[in-house]
Structures are given as structure tokens and as C-alpha cells.
C-alpha positions in Angstrom: 0.0 0.0 0.0 1.1 3.6 -0.6 0.7 6.6 1.6 -2.2 7.7 -0.6 -4.3 4.6 -0.1 -7.9 5.3 0.8 -8.2 2.5 3.4 -11.9 3.0 3.9 -12.6 2.6 0.2 -10.2 -0.4 0.0 -12.0 -2.1 2.8 -15.4 -1.6 1.2 -14.1 -2.7 -2.2 -12.5 -5.9 -0.8 -15.6 -6.7 1.2 -18.3 -6.1 -1.5 -16.4 -6.9 -4.7 -13.0 -8.4 -4.4 -14.2 -11.2 -2.0 -16.7 -12.3 -4.6 -14.5 -12.5 -7.8 -11.8 -15.0 -8.7 -8.4 -14.1 -7.2 -5.3 -15.7 -5.8 -5.3 -16.6 -2.1 -2.5 -18.2 -0.1 -3.3 -20.8 2.6 -1.0 -23.3 4.3 1.9 -22.3 2.0 -0.1 -23.0 -1.2 -1.5 -20.4 -3.6 -4.8 -21.2 -5.2 -7.6 -19.5 -7.1 -10.7 -18.8 -5.0 -14.2 -18.0 -6.3 -13.6 -20.0 -9.5 -16.3 -20.0 -12.1 -17.6 -23.5 -13.3 -15.8 -25.4 -16.0 -18.7 -27.2 -17.8 -18.4 -30.3 -19.9 -20.2 -29.5 -23.2 -19.1 -32.5 -25.1 -22.4 -34.4 -25.5 -24.5 -31.4 -26.3 -21.7 -30.3 -28.7 -21.9 -33.6 -30.6 -25.7 -33.4 -30.7 -25.6 -29.9 -32.0 -23.0 -30.8 -34.7 -25.3 -33.7 -35.9 -28.7 -32.1 -35.6 -27.9 -28.5 -36.7 -24.9 -28.9 -39.0 -25.2 -32.5 -40.2 -21.7 -33.3 -38.9 -21.2 -36.6 -37.1 -18.6 -36.5 -34.3 -20.0 -39.4 -32.3 -17.0 -41.7 -32.9 -14.3 -39.0 -32.5 -12.0 -38.6 -29.5 -13.5 -35.2 -28.4 -13.7 -33.2 -25.3 -15.2 -29.7 -25.1 -15.4 -27.6 -21.9 -17.0 -24.2 -21.5 -15.5 -21.8 -18.9 -18.7 -20.4 -17.5 -17.8 -16.7 -16.7 -21.4 -15.8 -17.2 -21.8 -16.7 -13.5 -19.5 -13.9 -12.4 -20.8 -10.7 -10.8 -22.6 -8.6 -13.5 -22.6 -11.8 -15.7 -19.4 -11.2 -17.6 -15.7 -12.0 -17.8 -15.0 -8.3 -17.8 -15.3 -8.3 -14.0 -12.0 -10.0 -13.8 -9.8 -7.2 -15.3 -12.1 -4.5 -13.9 -11.7 -5.8 -10.4 -7.9 -6.3 -10.9 -7.4 -2.7 -12.2 -9.6 -1.0 -9.6 -8.0 -3.0 -6.8 -4.6 -1.8 -7.9 -5.8 1.7 -8.4 -7.1 2.0 -4.8 -4.0 0.4 -3.3 -1.7 2.7 -5.2 -3.8 5.8 -4.4 -4.8 6.5 -8.0 -8.5 6.1 -7.0 -10.0 7.6 -3.9 -13.5 8.2 -2.5 -15.6 10.7 -4.3 -13.7 10.4 -7.5 -15.3 9.9 -11.0 -14.3 6.9 -13.1 -14.6 7.3 -16.9 -13.9 4.6 -19.6 -14.7 3.9 -23.2 -16.5 0.5 -23.4 -18.5 -1.7 -25.7 -20.6 -2.7 -22.7 -19.5 -5.4 -20.3 -16.5 -3.6 -18.8 -18.7 -0.6 -18.2 -21.3 -2.8 -16.6 -18.6 -4.2 -14.4 -17.4 -0.7 -13.4 -21.0 0.0 -12.3 -20.3 -2.1 -9.2 -18.3 1.0 -8.0 -21.4 3.1 -7.9 -22.4 1.0 -4.8 -19.2 2.4 -3.2 -20.2 6.0 -3.8 -18.1 6.5 -6.9 -19.5 8.1 -10.0 -19.0 6.0 -13.2 -19.2 7.4 -16.7 -19.2 5.1 -19.7 -18.4 6.4 -23.2 -20.4 4.0 -25.4 -21.4 3.6 -29.0 -25.0 4.3 -29.9 -24.7 1.1 -31.9 -24.8 -1.0 -28.8 -27.6 -3.5 -28.5 -30.5 -2.4 -26.5 -30.0 -5.2 -23.9 -26.5 -3.8 -23.2 -27.9 -0.3 -22.7 -30.5 -1.7 -20.3 -27.8 -3.3 -18.1 -25.8 -0.1 -18.2 -28.8 1.9 -17.0 -29.7 -0.7 -14.4 -26.1 -0.5 -13.0 -26.5 3.1 -12.2 -23.9 4.1 -14.8 -23.9 7.5 -16.4 -23.6 6.9 -20.1 -22.4 9.2 -22.9 -23.3 7.7 -26.2 -21.5 8.6 -29.4 -22.3 7.8 -33.0 -19.0 6.0 -33.7 -17.3 2.7 -32.7 -15.3 2.4 -29.6 -11.9 1.9 -31.2 -8.9 3.9 -32.3 -9.8 3.4 -36.0 -6.3 2.7 -37.4 -5.8 4.5 -40.7 -8.1 7.3 -39.9 -5.2 9.8 -39.7 -5.6 10.5 -43.4 -9.4 10.4 -43.5 -10.3 12.8 -40.8 -13.8 14.4 -41.0 -13.7 17.6 -39.1 -17.4 18.3 -39.7 -18.3 15.1 -38.0 -15.8 15.8 -35.2 -17.2 19.2 -34.5 -20.8 17.9 -34.3 -19.7 15.0 -32.1 -17.7 17.3 -29.8 -20.8 19.5 -29.4 -22.7 16.4 -28.5 -20.1 15.3 -25.9 -20.0 18.8 -24.4 -23.8 18.8 -24.0 -23.8 15.4 -22.4 -21.1 16.4 -19.9 -23.1 19.5 -19.0 -26.2 17.3 -18.5 -24.2 15.1 -16.2 -23.4 18.1 -14.0 -19.8 18.8 -15.1 -18.7 22.4 -16.0 -17.8 23.0 -19.7 -15.1 25.7 -19.4 -12.4 23.0 -19.0 -13.8 21.2 -22.1 -13.9 24.4 -24.2 -10.2 25.2 -23.4 -9.2 21.8 -24.8 -11.7 21.8 -27.8 -8.9 21.6 -30.4 -7.4 18.3 -29.0 -10.9 16.9 -28.4 -12.0 17.5 -32.0 -8.7 16.1 -33.2 -9.4 12.8 -31.3 -12.9 12.6 -32.6 -11.8 13.3 -36.2 -9.8 10.1 -35.9 -12.7 8.3 -34.1 -10.4 7.7 -31.2 -12.9 7.4 -28.4 -10.5 5.3 -26.3 -8.0 8.2 -26.0 -10.9 10.7 -25.7 -11.8 8.9 -22.4 -8.2 9.2 -21.2 -8.0 12.8 -22.2 -11.2 13.7 -20.4 -9.9 11.9 -17.3 -6.7 14.0 -17.5 -8.4 17.4 -17.8 -11.2 16.8 -15.3 -9.2 14.8 -12.8 -11.2 11.6 -13.3 -9.7 8.1 -13.0 -9.6 6.1 -16.3 -8.9 2.3 -16.1 -7.5 2.3 -19.6 -8.6 -1.2 -20.2 -7.4 -1.2 -23.8 -3.8 -0.3 -22.8 -3.5 -1.6 -19.2 -1.1 -4.5 -18.6 -3.3 -5.4 -15.6 -5.9 -6.5 -18.1 -3.4 -9.1 -19.4 -2.2 -10.0 -15.9 -5.7 -10.8 -14.6 -5.9 -13.6 -17.1 -2.3 -14.6 -17.1 -2.1 -15.1 -13.3 -5.7 -16.0 -12.4 -7.9 -17.2 -15.3 -5.3 -19.5 -16.9 -4.3 -21.0 -13.5 -8.0 -21.4 -12.6 -8.8 -23.4 -15.7 -5.7 -25.5 -15.2 -6.5 -26.1 -11.6 -10.0 -27.3 -12.6 -8.7 -29.6 -15.3 -6.1 -31.1 -12.9 -9.1 -31.9 -10.6 -10.6 -33.8 -13.5 -7.3 -35.7 -14.1 -6.2 -33.7 -17.0 -4.1 -30.6 -17.8 -4.6 -27.4 -19.8 -1.3 -28.4 -21.5 -3.4 -30.9 -23.5 -6.1 -28.4 -24.7 -6.5 -25.7 -27.3 -8.4 -22.7 -25.9 -10.7 -20.6 -28.1 -11.7 -17.0 -27.3 -13.0 -13.9 -29.2 -11.3 -10.5 -29.2 -12.6 -7.5 -27.3 -9.6 -5.7 -25.8 -6.9 -8.3 -26.1 -6.7 -8.9 -22.4 -8.2 -12.5 -22.3 -6.4 -13.7 -25.4 -3.1 -12.1 -24.4 -3.2 -13.2 -20.8 -4.1 -16.8 -21.6 -1.5 -16.9 -24.3 1.2 -15.8 -21.9 0.0 -18.4 -19.4 0.5 -21.2 -22.0 3.8 -19.8 -23.0 5.2 -19.4 -19.5 3.8 -22.7 -18.1 4.0 -25.0 -21.1 6.2 -23.2 -23.7 3.6 -23.5 -26.4 1.0 -21.5 -28.3 -2.5 -22.9 -27.8 -4.9 -19.9 -27.9 -7.1 -19.5 -31.0 -8.5 -16.0 -31.4 -11.8 -15.8 -33.2 -13.2 -12.8 -35.1 -16.4 -12.2 -37.0 -15.9 -11.1 -40.7 -15.6 -7.4 -41.3 -19.2 -7.1 -42.6 -20.7 -8.6 -39.5 -21.5 -7.0 -36.1 -21.2 -9.2 -33.0 -21.9 -7.6 -29.7 -18.6 -6.5 -27.9 -16.4 -8.4 -30.4 -14.0 -6.7 -32.7 -13.3 -7.6 -36.3 -9.7 -8.3 -37.1 -9.3 -4.9 -38.8 -10.6 -3.1 -35.7 -8.2 -5.1 -33.4 -5.2 -4.1 -35.5 -3.6 -1.1 -33.8 -4.8 -1.9 -30.3 -1.9 -2.0 -27.8 -2.9 -5.4 -26.4 -3.4 -7.1 -29.8 -0.4 -9.4 -30.3 -0.9 -12.0 -33.1 2.6 -13.3 -32.6 1.6 -15.0 -29.3 -1.6 -16.7 -30.7 -1.7 -20.2 -32.1 -4.0 -19.0 -34.9 -6.5 -16.3 -35.8 -9.7 -17.2 -37.5 -12.8 -15.5 -38.9 -16.1 -17.3 -38.3 -19.5 -16.6 -39.9 -21.8 -15.3 -37.3 -24.9 -16.0 -39.5 -24.1 -19.7 -39.1 -22.9 -19.6 -35.5 -26.1 -18.0 -34.3 -27.9 -21.4 -35.0 -25.4 -23.0 -32.7 -26.2 -20.4 -30.1 -29.9 -21.0 -30.3 -29.3 -24.8 -29.8 -27.2 -24.3 -26.7 -29.5 -21.7 -25.2 -32.5 -24.0 -25.8 -30.6 -26.7 -24.0 -30.3 -24.5 -20.9 -26.8 -23.1 -21.3 -26.3 -19.4 -20.4 -24.0 -18.1 -23.1 -23.8 -15.0 -25.3 -22.9 -14.3 -29.0 -19.1 -14.5 -28.6 -19.4 -18.0 -27.1 -21.2 -19.2 -30.2 -18.4 -17.9 -32.5 -15.9 -19.9 -30.4 -17.9 -23.1 -30.4 -18.5 -22.8 -34.1 -14.7 -22.5 -34.7 -14.2 -25.5 -32.5 -16.7 -27.4 -34.6 -14.8 -26.6 -37.8 -11.5 -27.7 -36.2 -12.9 -30.9 -34.6 -14.6 -32.0 -37.8 -11.4 -31.4 -39.8 -9.1 -33.1 -37.4 -11.4 -35.8 -36.2 -11.7 -34.6 -32.6 -9.4 -32.9 -30.1 -9.5 -31.3 -26.6 -10.9 -27.7 -26.4 -11.9 -25.0 -23.9 -14.3 -22.2 -25.0 -14.5 -19.0 -22.9 -18.1 -18.4 -22.1 -17.6 -14.7 -21.5 -21.2 -13.7 -20.8 -24.8 -14.9 -20.8 -27.7 -14.6 -23.2 -29.9 -12.1 -21.3 -28.5 -9.0 -23.2 -29.0 -10.7 -26.6 -32.4 -12.4 -26.3 -34.0 -10.0 -28.7 -31.5 -10.9 -31.4 -31.8 -14.6 -30.6 -35.6 -14.5 -31.1 -35.1 -13.7 -34.8 -32.8 -16.7 -35.6 -34.4 -18.8 -38.3 -36.6 -15.9 -39.5 -36.0 -13.9 -42.6 -33.9 -10.9 -41.7 -32.4 -7.8 -43.2 -30.0 -8.1 -46.1 -27.0 -5.9 -46.8 -27.0 -5.0 -50.4 -24.3 -3.5 -52.7 -25.1 -0.6 -55.0 -25.1 -3.0 -57.9 -27.6 -5.3 -56.1 -29.7 -2.3 -55.2 -29.8 -1.1 -58.8 -30.8 -4.6 -59.9 -33.6 -4.8 -57.3 -35.3 -1.6 -58.3 -36.6 -0.4 -54.9 -39.8 1.6 -55.0 -39.1 3.0 -51.5 -35.9 4.3 -50.1 -35.7 5.6 -46.4 -32.9 7.7 -45.0 -32.2 6.6 -41.4 -29.7 8.3 -39.1 -29.7 9.6 -35.6 -27.5 12.7 -36.1 -27.5 13.7 -39.8 -30.0 14.2 -42.6 -29.2 14.6 -46.3 -29.2 18.0 -48.0 -31.0 18.4 -51.3 -27.8 17.6 -53.1 -27.5 14.4 -51.0 -31.1 13.3 -51.8 -30.4 13.9 -55.5 -27.2 11.9 -55.3 -29.0 8.9 -53.7 -31.7 9.1 -56.4 -29.2 9.3 -59.3 -27.0 6.5 -57.9 -30.0 4.2 -57.4 -31.6 5.2 -60.7 -34.9 6.2 -59.1 -37.0 9.3 -58.8 -36.2 11.4 -55.7 -39.9 11.4 -54.8 -39.4 7.7 -53.7 -36.9 8.8 -51.1 -38.3 9.5 -47.6 -36.2 11.4 -45.0 -37.6 11.1 -41.4 -36.0 13.5 -39.0 -33.1 12.4 -36.9 -35.3 12.2 -33.8 -37.2 9.4 -35.4 -34.1 7.3 -35.9 -32.9 8.0 -32.3 -36.3 6.8 -31.0 -36.1 3.6 -33.1 -32.6 2.6 -31.9 -33.1 3.7 -28.3 -36.5 2.1 -27.6 -36.3 -0.8 -30.1 -39.9 0.2 -31.0 -41.1 1.6 -34.4 -42.0 5.3 -34.0 -45.3 6.4 -35.4 -43.4 8.8 -37.7 -41.7 5.9 -39.3 -44.7 3.6 -39.7 -46.1 5.6 -42.6 -42.9 5.3 -44.5 -43.0 1.5 -44.0 -46.5 1.0 -45.2 -47.1 -0.9 -48.4 -46.1 -4.3 -49.8 -42.7 -3.5 -51.3 -39.5 -4.0 -49.3 -37.8 -0.6 -48.5 -34.1 0.1 -48.8 -32.5 1.9 -45.8 -29.7 4.3 -46.5 -27.5 6.1 -43.9 -24.1 7.9 -43.9 -21.8 4.8 -43.8 -24.1 1.8 -43.7 -24.0 0.9 -40.0 -26.9 2.9 -38.7 -29.1 1.6 -41.5 -28.1 -2.0 -40.7 -28.9 -1.5 -37.0 -32.3 -0.1 -37.9 -33.0 -2.9 -40.3 -32.3 -5.4 -37.5 -34.6 -3.6 -35.1 -37.3 -3.6 -37.7 -36.8 -7.3 -38.5 -37.4 -8.1 -34.8 -40.8 -6.4 -35.3 -41.6 -8.4 -38.4 -40.7 -5.6 -40.9 -38.2 -6.7 -43.5 -35.9 -4.1 -45.1 -32.6 -4.0 -46.8 -29.5 -1.9 -45.9 -27.2 -0.3 -48.4 -23.6 -1.2 -47.8 -21.3 1.8 -47.2 -24.2 4.3 -47.2 -24.0 7.7 -48.9 -20.3 8.0 -48.4 -19.5 5.1 -50.8 -21.8 6.2 -53.7 -19.6 6.8 -56.7 -21.3 10.1 -57.6 -20.3 11.4 -54.2 -16.6 10.4 -54.2 -15.5 13.8 -55.4 -17.7 15.8 -53.0 -17.2 16.9 -49.5 -19.4 15.1 -47.0 -20.7 18.5 -45.7 -22.2 19.1 -49.2 -24.3 15.9 -48.9 -25.4 15.9 -45.3 -26.1 18.3 -42.5 -25.9 17.9 -38.7 -29.4 17.5 -37.4 -29.0 16.6 -33.7 -30.0 20.1 -32.4 -33.8 19.6 -32.9 
């Protein structure tokens, strides 16, 4: 402990949080993991799923599949492990004291884990993407977490240095300023640093925005994307915990391949280091969705590249797995009573591919969270859903109805004419609901009355937004309500007629209402 340790806060933290999460404890000269999460034998259900869902017979193979059930942790997610480790260290070293504000950029689960601190009298602010699933937002709100939602991904966006969009940056900065003010923080400090803030937002660097806001306001930022303690939590505890459980079953982690998805790099990095240090081998397989698919809290390989904790050299292999196929596996396991989320399905689907190719094997999948946050998505599995279409496919389909959908921007007249010309339709077929309507659709997961009239009729509408992501999210919400639409890949920014134009010519900021 340091001289600056807040002993009262430390005592409350250890009593209410630390004592309930996995950690190392020494007793009688031995160090073991306490509060371990279950290691579940999934082998028989896995074989049944392979046969009944994917028509792959693994009955006669030498196969063993375990699931590390971290959905049983506090807040229902593996992110409690690094969050508790980082906060524990911050209190001990005096970096975090009573009455302080904690701020972090998060795709959901880490922020939910930080929400435990609100019970200790600390204020928690989570910088999140508006693209998060509604179930994640619900848990953030239920955790008494103050959210600041941004219309961009929570990642450094490598390569953005040469593609900065200052108009978007200025609009987003104004949005951040307004939300800070609504949360009760003065804005003079923000205004003095507006140049640096806009520079970070122009690069879509929300991770470093959180760190910068912490610096200028005196907040504490856990820095999960850069913090070595994120790695250490899994290197010293999670790896040893799984190994300890396998030894109790008469086996060893040395004989297994471990599959995990990529969020920050903490889990994959820490477990890779455990294998390397303990057994001198690479046995961690890192699983990504393809670049055109959105899986809750999981990065694509492109969005992982550039993160500090992303280290492909220490992995056994990196693989991309089709979420559209893996979701059928998820439905099977959830229907069987297993509490697992979307990332787990990707891992198990990757194990299925490897086991079927190699005729079996020994595998551990990290069950990083449960199904509760994703139930709405799961309900649509097997139903017809939205399709992402290219410009060529859109032209071939000949849509009779095109709907602009965005929560912050609307097209100018030139933008509407561009969409019409690119799609080969009359601009009278293009509907432009106001941004408030899009915000209501995404926030409530309900179809606003203002949008219902645009959806009337028998023809399937095409949704268009700025870059293709908001329209896809909207299409998924509508699919859950039985309304089938398509989403234009790349949005207005990728239309060839607009390549030579400034974005400000085509759209205008519309969040002021």
C-alpha cells in the first residue's frame, strides 16, 4: 500500500467486490484461485448440435469440449476479472479515492462491471457507441452508470489519420459537451481543450478521448485497452484457474486448445502468456467475425489491429467465423439451458470446424457472458432478416421506396439527388424522417409512429445512412418487429457520384432539434 491509499474505500471494495470475484489466495503455504467459475463439460451437447444442426457426425471421435462459464460472475461477464484487478490496484496505489469519478470507453461489459463501483459511492461514466444492442444499454442503465453515447465505434480506428472528417468531429464534440453538461460537469475546461478533443474525434479515437477527459477533469480512467493489468488478470488467475480445474478432472490445460474472441486483447493475451510461461507453447485460438458482421462487444480483425494489447505473434492462430451460421449453434445451446452469449457461439462454431477437420481434439471455450442481453437478437434466428446489399444489387432490385435513417445527420437536397441518381430512381421515392425518429427507433427498439407511414405498403424498402452501419442496426430492429428491409452497404459516403464531393455538401448535422 502507498501513503495515498484510501483505506476505507479499499475495505469496502474488498468486502463487497474483491471477495466475490476470482483471485489468488495463499493458505497453508499454497496459492490457489478462490471463487472460481464453473468449467462445464459441453461434449455431449456439442456432438448433438453438430449432428442435428450442421449434419456433422462427431460421435466416434476422440473429443472433449469444456466451457469456462464466466457468465456466472458478478454482472454476468468475464470483464469483472480485469475491472476488479485494475480497480483494486488503483485503490491500493492511491490513484483512485472516495468521491472520484471513473470514466472509460467501453463496448458494454467492462462498463457494466465498473457499475459495481457506484455502490461504493463512486461516479461511473461510460463512453459508449449508440450502436450497442438495447440489452446492453438496459444493463448499463440498471447498473446506475452514467452513459455518454456517441455515433461511432469504440476503437482507435487505425488508418483514420488521413481520413479525418472535421465536420463530424465538431458535431460529435458538441454532443459530448452537451452530455457532460447534463451530467453536471462544467464545460469551461472542455472548451479550453476543444482543439485536442476535435482532433481525437476526427480520428474516431474514443479510447483516447476517455483518457483525455480523465486527464483534464481529474477523473480516473482504467485504460482497459492499454492496461497491462488486463493481461495479468488472465495470465495469473484465469489461466491458473482453468488449469486447476482440469487437474481436478485428471487432465491438464497443456493438452487443450483454448478458443476466445477478441474485445480488448486482455483475455487472449493473458491466456497466451499463461500457456507460453507454463508449457512453452501457443495454444490460444483467437476468433473474429468477418468485417461485414456485427457481433456484440467483439472486434473484427481490422478493428483489433492497432490496439496495444493485440499481439498476433503469441496466438496459435487467428480465424474469422461466420456469425450468420454460428447463431444457429447459439440457439441450440440456449434452448438446452446453457447461459452463453454471442461470442461463445463464435468460439464453439470455430471448435466445430477444427474438430470436424481433425477428427476430434480437446478444447476449452471461454463463455464470456450470458444470453440475457442478446435475447431479442436470438428471437429472430431462423426468421427472414435484413440483407446488406451493394449498390449494384440495389440497382438490380429496383426499390420503390428508399428511407434515409440516421440519428444525427440528414441529407441536404444535393444528397437526396445523389441517392436518387445512384440508385436510378425518382427522388420522390426517397423518404427522409427526422433524426429524432431514428434516435427513438434505436433507443427504444420500437417503431415510432413517424416511421410507420414510411414502412406502409407491400414493397421492401431500402434503408440508407451515412456509412451503412446505422441503417443495418435499424434494419435489425425492424426485422425483430416483423418488418423486413434491406440496408445499403457503405451508405451515402460510398456512392460513386459522391466520391469527389465533401461530406458536408451531402449531409447536415441534425441533432439540435
